[in-house]
C-alpha positions in Angstrom: 16.4 -33.1 -40.4 13.3 -32.9 -43.0 12.7 -36.2 -43.0 12.8 -36.8 -39.5 10.7 -34.0 -39.2 7.9 -35.4 -42.1 7.9 -39.0 -39.9 7.1 -37.2 -36.8 4.4 -35.7 -38.2 3.0 -38.3 -39.3 3.4 -40.4 -36.3 1.6 -37.9 -34.9 -1.1 -37.6 -37.4 -2.1 -41.3 -37.2 -1.9 -41.0 -33.6 -4.8 -38.2 -33.5 -6.4 -40.4 -36.3 -6.8 -43.7 -34.4 -7.6 -42.1 -30.4 -10.5 -39.9 -32.5 -12.1 -42.4 -33.6 -11.5 -44.9 -30.8 -13.9 -42.4 -28.8 -16.4 -41.5 -31.8 -19.2 -41.4 -29.2 -22.5 -42.6 -30.8 -25.1 -39.9 -30.6 -28.5 -40.7 -31.3 -31.5 -38.3 -32.0 -33.5 -36.7 -29.7 -36.8 -38.5 -32.0 -35.3 -41.8 -31.4 -35.7 -42.1 -34.7 -33.4 -42.2 -37.9 -31.7 -38.5 -40.1 -33.4 -40.1 -43.3 -36.8 -41.0 -42.2 -40.0 -39.6 -42.5 -41.3 -37.1 -40.1 -45.0 -37.7 -38.6 -46.9 -34.3 -37.8 -47.3 -34.4 -34.2 -50.7 -35.0 -33.1 -53.2 -32.5 -32.5 -53.1 -31.4 -28.6 -56.1 -29.3 -27.0 -56.3 -25.9 -25.6 -55.6 -25.2 -22.3 -59.0 -23.1 -22.3 -61.9 -23.6 -24.2 -63.8 -20.7 -23.5 -62.0 -17.0 -22.4 -63.0 -16.1 -18.9 -63.1 -19.2 -17.5 -59.6 -20.0 -16.8 -57.0 -17.9 -15.0 -54.2 -16.1 -15.3 -51.1 -18.3 -16.7 -48.1 -17.4 -14.4 -45.3 -16.2 -16.8 -41.9 -18.1 -17.2 -39.8 -15.0 -16.8 -39.7 -11.3 -16.5 -40.6 -9.0 -19.9 -42.8 -12.3 -20.7 -45.6 -11.5 -22.3 -48.4 -13.2 -20.8 -50.1 -16.0 -22.5 -53.5 -16.4 -23.9 -54.9 -19.7 -21.2 -58.0 -20.1 -23.5 -58.8 -21.2 -27.6 -58.6 -18.4 -30.2 -59.9 -20.6 -33.0 -62.3 -19.3 -34.9 -60.9 -15.7 -33.6 -60.5 -13.1 -36.6 -57.3 -10.8 -35.9 -56.3 -8.2 -38.9 -55.6 -5.1 -39.0 -59.7 -4.2 -39.7 -61.0 -6.5 -37.3 -59.3 -7.9 -33.8 -61.5 -10.2 -31.3 -58.8 -9.3 -28.8 -59.6 -6.6 -29.3 -62.9 -6.7 -28.4 -62.4 -8.1 -25.1 -59.0 -7.1 -23.7 -59.7 -3.5 -24.0 -61.1 -2.0 -20.9 -60.5 -3.7 -17.4 -63.9 -4.6 -16.6 -65.9 -6.6 -19.5 -69.5 -8.4 -18.7 -68.5 -9.2 -15.3 -65.0 -10.9 -15.5 -62.1 -8.7 -14.6 -60.2 -8.8 -18.3 -56.7 -8.5 -18.5 -56.2 -5.0 -20.2 -54.0 -4.5 -23.8 -50.9 -2.7 -22.1 -50.6 1.4 -22.3 -47.6 0.4 -24.2 -49.3 -1.3 -27.4 -51.6 1.8 -27.3 -51.7 5.4 -29.0 -53.8 8.6 -27.9 -56.8 9.0 -29.0 -57.2 12.2 -32.0 -58.3 14.7 -29.1 -58.0 15.2 -25.3 -61.6 13.5 -24.9 -61.0 10.5 -27.1 -60.6 6.6 -25.6 -56.8 5.5 -26.6 -56.3 3.4 -29.7 -54.9 0.1 -30.1 -50.9 0.9 -32.1 -51.6 -0.5 -35.7 -47.9 -2.3 -35.0 -49.1 -4.3 -32.1 -52.2 -5.3 -33.9 -50.9 -9.0 -34.8 -51.6 -9.9 -30.8 -51.1 -13.8 -31.7 -47.5 -13.5 -32.7 -45.8 -12.7 -29.1 -49.6 -13.8 -26.7 -49.5 -17.1 -27.6 -52.4 -20.3 -26.7 -51.4 -23.1 -24.2 -51.6 -25.9 -24.6 -51.7 -29.5 -22.6 -48.7 -31.6 -24.3 -45.9 -32.5 -22.0 -42.6 -31.2 -22.9 -40.5 -32.7 -26.2 -37.3 -32.9 -24.0 -36.6 -32.7 -20.1 -36.0 -29.8 -18.5 -35.5 -28.6 -15.3 -36.5 -24.5 -15.7 -36.8 -22.7 -12.4 -39.4 -19.9 -13.1 -37.8 -16.8 -11.0 
């Protein structure tokens, strides 16, 4: 009885191994190279817009998505003491151009009732959520549709 059970289990194991080996699918990588080959840096892409205020806002892909930056931020100083984003986006109208105002969720009230709201220091690093866009083709196919 024990011998029959052992032989049956070994036979089932052998059939399973042969079936798995015969149905193995060769998987290719997204980059179409060997896993062991050295990576190369992607080409530098140009930003969609170079100067602020010259391009339309980028449509959001989903509800709650942080607004995307439609211009380059090269050379912008964004730190706790100096914030180039805040310089332009702290009012509804800047030099005749309609600029999106910083969200009220990013602000704290001023020290007194007449004082202007200030940037909440938990939100000073704008480029961690709001990112400039480049004109780059997708790495893989995608049929995603916005809401």
